C-alpha positions, 0 to 999 in steps of 0.5 A: 739198381731199381728200388724193389718197392717202385718195381712192385708198384710198376707191376701192380699198376700194369696188371691193374691197368690190364685188368681194368682194360679187359673189363671194359670190353664186357657189356652188362647182361640182361634178364628178360621175363614175360608172358606169351598168349595166342588169341588170349590163351596162354601157351602151355608149353613152347619155346622162345628165342631171342636172336640179335639184330645189332650184334656180330657175331650173332647173339641168341638166347632161348628158354622154355615157355611154360604156363604162359611165362618165360624167363631168359636169365642174365647167365644166358649172355644177352646184352643190350640191343635189338632182338628178333623173337621167335615163339614156337609150340608144338601140338600133338595131331591127335590132341594128346596133352604133353602129360599124356604123351609117352616120351619114348615114342615119336609123336606126330605134331604140328606147329601151334604158332603161325610162322609169322611169329617164328620162322618168319617172325617180325617180332622185334624187342629192344633189350636194355641192361638189367631187368626187362619185361616183354610180353607177347600177346599174339593174335592170329586174326 
């Protein structure tokens, strides 16, 4: 008959080992902050998306660009690696500012940011675990 204490020790060691092994698969998360301008003007309202290049399945995270600044928190699940960046901002074709737009009515809008910075983006950043700063000072010319 086995000793009760040695059996408990066996179970505790086994469960502890499994928990330790399970924790090895999770990568440290990253936070990314920065500013976004287009031809030296801040982007008042837009979005920024980070799409993984290194990871399969693909990892992506996005957030709002507001008054030229953005933050992707660690809780978004970004991990170390290379990411393609897409930046978008819509502009009312009649020139109305976002605060002036009735959000209950559809608005005609056009993309303010050239496609070379969003749908055909070649912007790539390397993200590391922890805090990262990536500024995007976009130039159309």
